[in-house]
C-alpha positions, 0 to 999 in steps of 0.5 A: 751468912749468903751464898759462899760467904757473901752477904745479902747486902754484899750481893745487893751492893753489887747488883747496884754497881752493874745497874749503874754502869750498864744502865737498865737498858743495857741489862734488859737486852742482854737478858733478852738475848741470852734467852734467844740464845737458850731458845735456839740452843734447846731447839738445835738440841731437839732438831739432833735428838729427832734426826739421830732418832730417825737414823736409828729407825732407818737402820 
């Protein structure tokens, strides 16, 4: 038994259908866009933390 009652074969079939529908290039582009979004989010969190630390040191 796999994740939440879904077997490995069912997961593979779902992945195959997704690749057929969207194509490999589209999936790669979505993956890279997602990666860039996560990098931007992490950078914004770090910048916000640094800004709040500098404000707390000034007071």
